[in-house]
C-alpha positions, 0 to 999 in steps of 0.5 A: 832537243828538249823533252820527248818531242821537238815539234808539234803541229796544232790545228788552227780555227781556219783549218791550217796547222801551226808548227811550234818547236818544243820551246815555242809550244812550252812558252804558249799560255798554259791554258792554251796548251791544256786545251790542245792536250785535252782535245788531243788535236796536236801531233807531236814529232821526234825528228820526222817521226809522229810520236804518241801524245802520252810519250811526248808529254812524259818529259814535261811532267814533274815527278810523281 
């Protein structure tokens, strides 16, 4: 597993949810990832446990 999450569910326009691994989510175009993150519509998981978006994203931010 990379980062603080290993799976993310993202709602699609048709009402379905698309599941992505960490690497698949990170491979999405930046504008798609930013849109989902800002809308707070994604559900992040570590194993089977739902984790807070802020916690999930800590691992992908660069140093401050």
